[in-house]
C-alpha positions in Angstrom: -29.5 8.4 -0.7 -26.2 7.1 0.7 -23.7 9.5 2.1 -20.4 7.8 3.1 -17.7 8.8 5.5 -14.2 7.5 5.2 -12.2 7.3 8.5 -8.5 6.7 8.1 -5.5 7.7 10.2 -3.2 7.3 7.1 -3.8 9.9 4.4 -1.6 12.3 2.4 0.6 14.2 3.0 1.8 11.2 5.1 3.6 8.7 2.8 2.3 5.2 2.6 0.6 2.9 0.0 -2.7 2.8 1.9 -3.0 6.6 2.2 -2.2 7.1 -1.4 -4.8 4.4 -2.3 -7.5 6.3 -0.4 -6.5 9.6 -2.0 -6.5 8.3 -5.5 -9.8 6.5 -5.0 -11.8 9.1 -3.1 -10.8 12.2 -4.9 -12.3 10.7 -8.0 -15.7 10.2 -6.3 -18.6 12.7 -6.2 -18.0 15.3 -3.5 -21.7 15.3 -2.4 -21.7 11.6 -1.7 -18.4 11.2 0.2 -16.8 12.8 3.2 -13.4 12.1 4.8 -12.2 12.2 8.4 -8.5 11.6 8.3 -5.5 11.9 10.5 -3.6 15.1 11.3 -0.2 15.1 9.7 2.7 17.6 9.5 2.1 19.7 6.4 -1.5 18.8 6.1 -2.7 22.4 5.9 -0.7 23.1 2.8 -1.8 19.8 1.2 -5.5 20.4 1.9 -5.3 23.7 0.1 -4.6 21.8 -3.1 -7.9 19.9 -3.2 -11.6 20.4 -2.8 -12.5 17.2 -0.9 -15.0 17.4 1.9 -12.4 16.6 4.5 -11.9 16.9 8.3 -8.6 16.4 10.1 -8.9 14.5 13.4 -6.3 13.2 15.9 -6.6 9.5 14.9 -3.2 8.4 16.3 -2.8 6.4 19.5 0.1 4.5 21.0 -2.3 1.8 22.0 -5.0 0.2 19.9 -6.3 -2.2 22.6 -8.9 -1.4 25.1 -7.3 -2.9 28.2 -5.0 0.2 28.7 -6.4 3.5 29.8 -4.6 5.1 26.9 -6.3 3.0 24.3 -9.7 3.1 25.9 -9.5 6.9 26.2 -8.6 7.2 22.5 -11.6 5.1 21.5 -14.1 6.9 23.7 -12.9 10.4 22.6 -12.9 9.4 18.9 -16.2 7.7 19.0 -17.9 10.7 20.5 -16.3 12.9 17.8 -17.4 10.6 15.0 -20.9 10.3 16.4 -21.3 14.1 16.3 -19.9 14.3 12.7 -22.2 11.5 11.5 -25.3 13.2 13.0 -24.4 16.7 11.7 -23.7 15.5 8.2 -26.4 12.8 7.9 -23.9 10.1 7.2 -25.5 6.7 6.3 -22.4 4.5 5.8 -18.9 4.4 7.3 -15.8 3.3 5.4 -12.9 2.2 7.7 -9.3 2.5 6.5 -8.2 -0.6 8.5 -9.6 -3.2 10.8 -7.7 -1.5 13.7 -8.3 1.1 15.0 -10.8 2.3 12.4 -12.8 -0.9 12.2 -13.6 -0.7 16.0 -14.8 2.8 15.4 -17.0 1.4 12.7 -18.4 -1.2 15.0 -19.2 1.4 17.6 -21.0 3.5 15.1 -23.0 0.5 13.9 -24.5 0.2 17.4 -24.6 3.9 18.4 -25.8 5.4 15.0 -27.3 2.3 13.4 -25.3 2.6 10.2 -23.3 -0.1 8.3 -19.6 0.0 7.8 -17.1 -1.5 5.3 -13.4 -2.1 6.1 -10.3 -2.0 3.9 -8.0 -4.9 4.6 -4.3 -4.6 3.7 -2.9 -8.0 4.7 -0.1 -7.0 7.0 -2.7 -5.4 9.4 -4.6 -8.6 10.2 -1.4 -10.7 10.3 0.3 -8.3 12.7 -2.8 -8.2 15.0 -2.9 -12.0 15.2 0.2 -12.0 17.4 -1.8 -10.5 20.3 -4.8 -12.2 21.9 -6.5 -8.8 22.7 -5.9 -7.4 19.2 -7.0 -10.6 17.6 -10.3 -10.4 19.5 -10.8 -6.8 18.4 -10.0 -7.6 14.8 -12.3 -10.6 14.8 -15.2 -8.4 16.1 -14.4 -5.7 13.5 -14.3 -8.2 10.7 -17.4 -10.1 11.7 -19.7 -7.1 12.0 -18.6 -5.3 8.9 -20.9 -5.5 5.9 -18.1 -5.8 3.4 -14.4 -6.3 3.6 -12.4 -4.8 0.7 -9.0 -6.7 0.4 -6.1 -5.3 -1.5 -5.1 -8.7 -3.0 -6.4 -12.3 -3.4 -3.8 -13.4 -0.9 -5.3 -11.0 1.7 -8.8 -12.2 0.8 -7.6 -15.8 1.4 -6.2 -14.9 4.8 -9.6 -13.3 5.8 -11.6 -16.3 4.5 -9.4 -19.1 5.9 -7.8 -17.7 9.0 -10.5 -15.4 10.2 -13.4 -17.5 8.9 -15.2 -14.7 7.1 -17.8 -15.8 4.5 -16.6 -15.3 0.9 -19.8 -13.4 0.1 -18.6 -10.5 2.4 -15.2 -10.3 0.8 -14.3 -8.3 -2.3 -10.9 -7.7 -3.9 -9.9 -4.2 -5.0 -6.3 -3.7 -5.9 -4.5 -0.4 -5.4 -4.0 1.2 -8.7 -1.9 3.7 -10.7 -2.5 6.8 -12.8 -1.4 5.4 -16.2 -1.5 8.9 -17.7 1.1 10.1 -15.2 3.3 7.1 -14.8 4.4 6.6 -18.4 7.5 5.3 -20.1 10.1 7.8 -21.2 13.3 7.6 -23.3 16.6 7.4 -21.5 17.8 11.0 -20.7 21.4 11.7 -19.8 20.5 15.0 -18.2 18.0 13.5 -15.8 20.4 10.7 -15.0 23.0 13.2 -14.1 20.5 15.1 -11.9 19.7 11.8 -10.1 23.5 11.0 -9.9 23.0 7.9 -12.1 25.1 8.8 -15.1 26.6 5.8 -16.8 25.1 3.4 -14.3 23.0 0.2 -14.6 20.3 1.2 -12.0 18.3 -1.2 -9.9 15.6 0.8 -8.3 13.4 0.2 -5.2 10.8 2.4 -3.7 9.2 2.0 -0.3 9.5 2.4 3.5 12.7 1.1 4.9 11.4 -1.9 6.8 12.8 -5.4 7.2 10.1 -7.1 5.1 11.0 -4.9 2.1 14.3 -6.8 1.8 16.7 -3.9 1.1 19.3 -5.8 3.1 19.2 -8.8 0.9 19.8 -6.8 -2.3 22.7 -5.0 -0.5 24.2 -8.4 0.5 23.9 -9.6 -3.1 25.8 -6.6 -4.5 29.4 -7.9 -4.0 28.5 -10.8 -6.3 26.5 -8.6 -8.7 29.2 -5.9 -9.1 31.7 -8.5 -10.2 29.6 -9.1 -13.3 28.1 -5.7 -13.6 30.8 -3.3 -12.4 28.7 -0.1 -13.1 25.6 -1.4 -11.1 23.8 1.0 -8.7 21.1 0.1 -6.2 19.0 3.2 -5.8 16.7 3.3 -2.7 13.9 5.7 -2.4 12.3 5.9 1.0 12.7 6.5 4.7 12.2 4.2 7.7 13.5 2.6 10.8 16.0 0.4 9.0 18.0 3.2 7.3 20.9 3.3 9.8 21.3 -0.4 9.9 21.2 -0.5 6.0 23.8 2.2 5.8 26.0 0.3 8.3 25.6 -2.9 6.2 26.8 -1.0 3.1 30.0 0.1 5.0 30.5 -3.4 6.4 30.4 -5.0 2.9 32.3 -2.1 1.4 29.5 -1.4 -1.2 28.8 2.2 -0.4 29.7 3.2 -4.0 27.0 0.9 -5.4 24.2 2.2 -3.2 22.3 5.5 -3.3 19.9 6.4 -0.6 17.4 9.0 -1.9 14.9 10.2 0.7 14.3 13.8 -0.2 12.6 13.5 -3.6 9.6 15.0 -5.2 6.7 13.1 -6.9 8.0 14.3 -10.3 11.6 13.1 -9.5 10.2 9.7 -8.3 8.4 9.2 -11.6 11.6 10.2 -13.4 13.4 7.6 -11.3 11.0 4.9 -12.4 11.5 6.0 -16.1 15.3 6.2 -16.0 16.1 3.0 -14.0 17.0 -0.2 -15.7 15.2 -2.6 -13.4 12.8 -2.4 -10.5 12.9 -4.7 -7.4 10.8 -5.2 -4.3 12.7 -7.9 -2.5 9.9 -8.5 0.0 9.8 -11.4 2.4 7.7 -12.5 5.3 9.1 -11.2 8.5 7.4 -12.8 11.4 3.8 -11.8 10.9 4.7 -8.9 8.7 3.9 -9.5 5.0 3.6 -7.3 1.8 -0.1 -7.0 1.3 0.1 -6.0 -2.4 3.0 -3.8 -3.6 1.7 -0.7 -5.4 5.2 0.4 -6.4 5.4 -2.7 -8.6 2.5 -1.6 -10.8 3.9 2.0 -10.8 7.2 0.7 -12.2 5.4 -1.4 -14.8 3.3 1.5 -15.9 6.6 3.3 -16.6 7.6 0.4 -18.8 10.0 -1.3 -16.4 10.4 -5.0 -15.7 9.8 -5.8 -12.0 11.1 -8.5 -9.6 9.4 -9.2 -6.3 9.6 -11.7 -3.4 7.2 -14.6 -3.1 5.4 -13.2 -0.1 1.9 -11.7 0.4 0.0 -10.4 -2.5 2.8 -9.5 -5.0 1.7 -12.2 -7.5 -1.4 -10.1 -8.3 0.7 -7.2 -9.5 2.3 -8.7 -12.7 2.2 -11.0 -15.7 4.8 -13.6 -14.8 7.9 -13.5 -17.1 6.2 -10.9 -19.3 6.1 -7.8 -17.1 8.0 -9.3 -14.1 8.8 -12.3 -12.0 8.4 -13.6 -8.5 11.6 -15.1 -6.9 12.7 -16.3 -3.5 14.0 -13.1 -1.9 15.3 -15.0 1.1 18.0 -16.4 -1.2 21.0 -14.4 -2.1 21.8 -16.7 -5.0 18.3 -16.2 -6.4 18.5 -12.4 -6.1 22.0 -12.1 -7.6 21.5 -14.5 -10.4 18.2 -12.9 -11.4 19.5 -9.4 -11.3 22.7 -10.3 -13.2 20.6 -12.1 -15.9 18.2 -9.2 -16.3 20.9 -6.5 -16.3 22.9 -8.5 -18.9 19.9 -9.2 -21.1 19.3 -7.4 -24.4 15.7 -6.9 -23.4 16.7 -4.4 -20.7 16.8 -1.7 -23.3 13.1 -2.2 -24.4 10.0 -1.3 -22.5 7.6 -4.1 -21.3 4.0 -4.1 -22.6 1.7 -1.8 -20.5 -1.6 -3.2 -21.5 -1.8 -5.5 -18.4 -1.4 -2.5 -16.1 -3.6 -0.1 -18.2 -6.4 -2.6 -18.4 -6.4 -3.8 -14.8 -4.9 -1.1 -12.5 -5.8 2.3 -13.9 -7.6 4.3 -11.2 -10.6 5.0 -13.4 -11.2 1.3 -13.6 -10.9 1.0 -9.9 -13.5 3.7 -9.3 -15.9 1.7 -11.4 -15.1 -1.5 -9.5 -15.5 0.3 -6.1 -19.0 1.5 -7.1 -19.9 -2.1 -8.0 -18.7 -3.3 -4.7 -20.8 -0.7 -2.8 -23.9 -1.8 -4.7 -23.1 -5.4 -4.0 -22.7 -4.5 -0.3 -26.1 -3.0 -0.2 -27.6 -6.1 -1.8 -25.8 -8.4 0.7 -26.8 -6.3 3.7 -30.5 -6.4 2.6 -30.2 -10.2 2.3 -28.9 -10.4 5.9 -31.6 -8.3 7.6 -34.1 -11.1 8.1 -31.5 -13.3 9.7 -30.3 -10.5 12.0 -33.8 -9.9 13.3 
């Protein structure tokens, strides 16, 4: 009998697509077969009272993920000893690593110390970011090479792993992040909710996500002077926090578009779903920023599940999230002209008042479907590992 342990620094209540991915996936799995060791976060005690997962909170944060520095080496030694104890006490037979770094290195250590296999979730931006450092590249390569299965969040991420990191296709599986299609649902326009959101009488372009350069908030803001000439009641609503917030607010002042932008950081899950439902259009204006890419774009399928047409940048794995020109479209979000023309066209279109078809999202991205796909991947991993045993001897 297999008993698996997920190790991930990122997990609710911390915000982030990967943490939500793990929560939505693992809380739907049998409690007796899966255990979680996740990072300590502010507010985690209150969150953990809301579920019955077999979960431990560990200090999985480190300022250094390499092993050349004493800080990084100390983190790995301390965490490896802790995990080894957990694995023996709970008779764990398989490790699931939330990322290739640092969790994948922990998996590699447990493979040798405890003789158990490990799988690794790959998000795209994690391996791309690591490739800029020789030390981190070496660690990532070791983590990828010795994992039994690599679960990629998009076909683009799988392509990176196969072509840039030379991992056999047989070891790679694609499992997209999903959405609760019974919770993220369309709703009729509601003036009362729009007033609560401070959106009354506005044509709202919504984006949701961490305020990072690759998310492209700045490009939409720069396009607003052109857009508002054609759509004078336009509003760009931004849900999220991040390191770019001050510079984005300064950009709004510089371009004199403050009245057309609304930063919404303190918002509940219920209000976020209402925002999806009441907006007119959703955009994730992502771009490649150095080695930083958008691995998938979970918010795009959440918006579509709420019946909203989506627009995204041609970078990373966003193409996997939509039916082109039916539920959304990919554009060049490094071009102000492309952004402004597309948004003006969609906001001026008669189709803006009608919901897009949801069958693409319901049939491909509902979490219940993903649980079934995940179980198939685990069975395939076991078969592949058995096939490798004679060669490893």
